[in-house]
C-alpha positions in Angstrom: 287.4 31.3 172.1 289.1 33.7 169.6 287.8 37.2 169.2 287.4 37.4 165.4 286.9 41.1 165.4 290.5 41.6 166.6 292.1 39.3 164.1 294.0 41.2 161.4 292.7 40.4 157.9 295.3 39.4 155.4 295.8 41.9 152.5 295.8 40.2 149.0 299.1 40.6 147.2 297.3 40.8 143.8 294.0 42.3 142.8 292.0 41.1 139.9 289.1 42.9 138.1 285.6 41.7 139.0 284.1 39.2 136.7 280.7 39.6 135.0 278.6 37.1 133.1 279.3 37.9 129.4 280.3 36.0 126.2 282.3 39.0 124.9 285.4 40.7 126.4 286.6 44.0 125.0 290.1 44.8 126.0 291.1 48.5 125.6 294.6 49.8 125.3 295.4 53.5 125.6 298.0 54.7 123.2 299.6 58.0 123.8 301.4 59.9 121.1 305.2 59.6 121.5 307.2 62.7 122.4 308.9 64.2 119.4 312.6 63.7 119.9 314.8 64.8 117.0 317.3 67.3 115.9 314.9 70.1 115.1 313.5 71.4 118.4 313.7 75.1 119.0 314.9 77.3 121.8 314.0 81.0 122.1 316.8 83.0 123.7 315.4 85.7 126.1 318.0 87.8 127.8 315.4 89.2 130.1 314.0 91.5 127.4 310.5 90.1 128.2 309.1 89.1 131.6 306.5 86.6 132.6 303.3 88.6 133.1 301.8 86.7 136.0 304.3 84.5 137.8 302.7 81.6 139.6 304.0 81.8 143.2 302.4 78.5 144.3 304.8 76.4 146.3 303.1 73.2 145.2 305.3 72.1 142.3 305.8 68.7 140.8 309.1 67.0 139.8 309.0 69.0 136.5 308.8 72.3 138.4 305.1 72.8 137.4 302.1 74.0 139.3 298.5 72.8 138.6 298.0 76.0 136.6 301.1 75.3 134.5 299.8 71.9 133.6 296.4 73.1 132.7 297.9 75.9 130.5 300.2 73.6 128.5 303.5 74.3 130.2 305.6 71.1 130.1 308.7 71.8 132.1 310.3 74.6 134.3 313.9 74.3 135.4 316.1 77.0 137.0 319.9 76.7 137.1 321.1 77.6 140.6 324.5 78.9 139.3 323.4 81.3 136.6 319.8 81.9 137.6 318.7 81.1 134.1 315.3 79.5 133.7 314.4 77.0 130.9 310.7 76.4 130.1 309.1 74.1 127.6 305.6 74.9 126.2 303.2 72.7 124.3 302.0 75.4 122.0 301.5 79.1 121.4 298.6 79.3 123.9 300.9 78.0 126.6 303.4 80.8 125.8 300.5 83.3 125.9 299.8 82.1 129.5 303.3 83.3 130.5 303.9 86.3 128.3 300.7 87.5 126.7 299.8 88.0 123.0 301.6 91.2 122.7 305.0 89.7 123.5 307.6 89.0 120.9 308.1 85.6 122.3 304.5 84.8 121.8 304.6 86.1 118.2 307.6 83.9 117.4 305.9 80.8 118.9 302.7 81.6 117.0 304.6 81.7 113.7 306.5 78.5 114.6 303.3 76.5 115.3 301.6 77.9 112.2 304.0 76.0 109.9 303.5 72.6 108.4 306.1 70.7 110.5 306.5 72.1 114.0 307.5 70.0 117.0 305.1 69.2 119.9 307.0 71.9 122.0 309.0 75.0 122.0 311.4 76.2 124.7 312.3 79.6 126.2 315.6 80.3 128.0 315.5 83.5 130.1 318.8 84.6 131.4 321.0 87.4 132.6 323.0 88.7 129.6 326.1 89.0 131.8 325.9 85.3 132.5 325.3 84.2 128.9 327.9 81.4 128.7 326.9 79.8 132.0 323.2 80.0 131.2 323.7 78.3 127.8 326.0 75.7 129.3 323.5 74.7 131.9 320.8 73.9 129.4 322.9 73.1 126.3 322.0 69.4 126.2 318.3 69.8 126.9 315.8 68.9 124.1 316.6 71.6 121.5 319.0 72.0 118.5 318.1 75.4 116.9 318.0 78.7 118.8 316.5 82.0 117.8 316.4 85.4 119.6 313.4 86.6 121.5 314.2 90.1 120.0 316.1 89.8 116.7 319.1 92.0 117.2 322.6 91.9 115.7 325.3 93.1 118.0 327.8 92.1 120.6 325.6 89.5 122.2 324.7 87.8 118.9 328.4 87.6 118.1 329.1 86.0 121.4 326.2 83.6 120.8 327.6 82.7 117.4 331.0 82.0 118.7 329.6 79.7 121.4 327.6 77.8 118.8 330.7 77.6 116.6 332.9 76.3 119.4 330.4 73.5 120.2 329.5 72.5 116.7 326.3 70.6 117.7 323.6 73.3 117.7 322.5 76.0 115.3 321.9 79.7 115.9 319.4 81.4 113.6 319.6 85.2 113.3 317.4 87.7 111.5 318.0 91.2 110.2 316.6 93.5 107.6 320.2 94.4 106.5 322.4 91.7 104.9 325.6 93.7 105.5 325.4 93.0 109.3 326.5 89.4 108.5 329.9 90.5 107.2 331.6 89.8 110.5 330.0 86.3 110.7 331.7 84.9 107.6 333.0 81.4 108.2 330.5 80.6 110.9 329.2 77.1 110.1 326.6 77.0 112.9 325.1 80.4 112.5 322.3 80.9 109.9 321.5 84.5 108.8 318.1 85.5 107.5 317.2 88.8 105.8 313.7 89.9 106.3 311.7 92.8 107.9 311.7 92.3 111.7 307.9 92.8 111.8 307.6 89.1 110.7 309.4 86.3 112.5 310.9 84.5 109.5 313.4 82.8 111.9 310.8 80.8 113.8 308.7 80.2 110.7 311.6 78.7 108.8 312.3 76.3 111.7 308.7 75.3 112.0 308.5 74.4 108.4 311.9 72.6 108.0 313.9 71.8 111.1 312.0 68.7 112.3 311.7 67.0 108.9 313.7 63.8 108.6 317.4 64.8 108.4 318.6 64.2 104.9 315.1 64.4 103.3 315.0 68.1 102.5 317.1 71.1 101.5 316.6 74.5 103.2 316.1 76.3 99.9 312.6 76.6 98.4 310.8 76.5 101.8 307.4 78.1 101.8 306.6 79.9 105.1 303.1 80.4 106.3 302.4 84.0 107.3 305.7 85.4 106.0 305.4 88.0 103.1 307.9 87.5 100.2 310.2 90.5 99.7 310.2 92.3 96.3 314.0 92.5 95.8 316.1 93.9 93.0 318.8 91.9 91.4 321.4 93.9 93.4 319.6 93.3 96.7 319.4 89.6 96.1 323.0 89.6 95.2 323.9 91.4 98.4 322.1 88.6 100.4 323.8 85.9 98.5 327.2 87.5 98.8 326.9 87.3 102.6 325.6 83.7 102.5 322.4 84.8 104.1 318.9 83.7 103.2 316.1 85.9 101.9 312.4 85.2 101.3 311.3 85.9 97.7 308.4 85.1 95.4 309.3 82.7 92.5 306.6 81.4 90.1 303.9 82.8 92.3 305.0 81.2 95.5 307.2 82.4 98.4 310.4 80.5 99.0 313.7 80.8 100.8 316.4 82.1 98.5 319.1 79.7 99.6 319.9 77.1 102.2 323.3 77.9 103.6 324.8 78.9 106.9 326.9 82.0 107.1 330.0 80.0 106.1 328.5 79.1 102.8 328.1 75.5 103.7 324.7 74.0 103.1 322.5 73.6 106.2 321.4 70.1 105.2 325.0 68.9 105.0 325.8 70.3 108.5 322.5 68.9 109.9 323.3 65.6 108.3 326.8 65.5 109.9 325.2 66.4 113.3 322.7 63.5 112.8 325.5 61.0 112.1 327.6 62.2 115.0 324.6 62.1 117.5 323.3 58.8 116.2 326.7 57.2 116.3 327.3 58.3 119.8 323.9 57.2 121.1 324.0 53.8 119.5 327.5 53.0 120.7 326.5 54.1 124.1 323.5 51.7 124.0 325.8 48.9 122.8 327.9 49.4 126.0 324.9 49.6 128.2 323.0 46.7 126.8 325.8 44.2 127.0 327.3 42.8 130.1 330.7 42.9 128.5 332.2 43.8 125.2 335.2 41.6 124.9 338.5 43.4 123.9 339.1 41.1 121.0 337.9 40.8 117.4 334.4 39.7 118.3 333.9 42.9 120.4 335.6 45.1 117.8 333.2 43.6 115.2 330.2 44.6 117.3 331.5 48.2 117.4 332.1 48.3 113.7 328.7 46.8 113.1 327.0 49.7 114.9 328.9 52.3 112.8 327.9 50.5 109.6 324.3 50.4 110.7 324.3 54.2 111.4 325.8 55.1 108.1 323.5 52.7 106.2 320.5 54.5 107.8 322.2 57.8 106.9 322.3 56.7 103.3 318.7 55.6 103.3 317.7 59.0 104.7 319.6 60.9 102.0 322.5 62.1 104.1 325.1 59.9 102.4 325.6 60.0 98.6 324.9 56.9 96.5 328.0 55.3 94.9 327.3 55.3 91.1 329.4 52.2 90.6 327.6 49.8 93.0 324.4 51.7 93.9 325.2 51.6 97.6 326.0 54.2 100.2 329.3 56.0 99.5 330.9 55.4 103.0 333.6 53.4 104.5 334.1 52.1 108.1 337.5 50.9 109.4 338.1 49.1 112.7 341.7 48.3 113.5 342.4 45.0 115.4 343.4 44.6 119.0 347.0 44.2 118.0 347.1 47.7 116.6 346.0 49.4 119.9 348.5 51.0 122.2 349.5 49.4 125.5 348.0 52.4 127.2 344.6 52.0 125.6 344.6 48.3 126.3 345.5 49.0 130.0 342.6 51.6 130.2 340.2 49.4 128.3 339.8 52.1 125.7 339.3 51.3 122.0 340.2 54.1 119.6 340.5 52.2 116.4 337.1 53.0 114.8 337.0 55.5 112.0 334.7 56.3 109.1 334.3 58.5 106.1 331.3 59.3 103.9 330.5 61.4 100.9 327.6 63.9 101.7 324.7 63.8 99.4 323.8 67.2 97.9 320.7 68.6 96.3 319.9 70.3 93.0 319.1 74.0 93.6 319.2 75.4 90.0 318.6 73.9 86.6 319.8 74.9 83.1 318.0 73.5 80.1 319.3 73.5 76.5 316.5 73.5 73.9 316.5 73.4 70.2 313.7 74.7 68.0 313.3 73.2 64.5 311.7 75.8 62.2 310.3 75.3 58.7 311.0 78.9 57.8 313.6 79.2 55.0 315.6 82.4 55.5 317.1 84.1 52.5 320.8 84.6 52.4 
């Protein structure tokens, strides 16, 4: 006789919901908002000028480096680089920044101004680092989810110049500086990837500008005419405004009863929307070609494979045209771009041996924006003037 109590019970491999008697089934799906991923997220650079007020020493941290208190307070990520000691933290809002720094901190005020604007992201990041390890600290977190950087304490000097040179060398992120004096930007002339703002430091124009503009669809907006919530327009003389324009900086002025940014250029004089558009094309081209390689078992090194590569480039530039990055050709009404992919026979023996294809190239004409208007009017008068 078998002892039933000692017989192991089989565990079902699948589990189904219990059934109830009903003529109606309601099936619910939970939809979470997608994470905002774009080319407009912001990093606040904190060279240890402000410290976390109440560090959470709990050892119970999840894979994102967060404690239960972090999660509850809206902190999204904590990551420390072992080489430089720099710490990168992402916050879901100004209240989360308050949790770490308090309402009196400059970092909190910049975050508050950022999230007060019309188009902020769903996060803002802070990088805290040793100023003597600036380059290593930035390198460690350069390709995390941010594109624009501002200073925790707006200050023009040796570090801001070092920062500007790092951004210029990499050409894929933007540094936004702020000063009350436009003349401090004299030494930054020619820097494509540094943006200089002129405004009193009591108001964080830098974070406000990014919260209003940076995350809009690339190609859809110019950086001039931007209205910034909580930023007071400056009353400037013609000479003062000319001083800002001469240095390719951006002021905040009142025009027709509304505050607006005075221009939309980086410190080289190139328009920010043009540079941002070029960054979008570069990033999108790289990502889509990478996905092409990953999603195909094999891209043949012959015309069919080359056509696939060329097709990706055309798709990217076509979307760039639709977004307003690429100019419309007046003759045919299509995007003013060209993509060339040379055949296998044109590739070097060395490239063929290494399975490397280097025959893809493209050009496009950047679309601009109208910033000023001149109107010619004629008045027809019935008054007869005597000679």
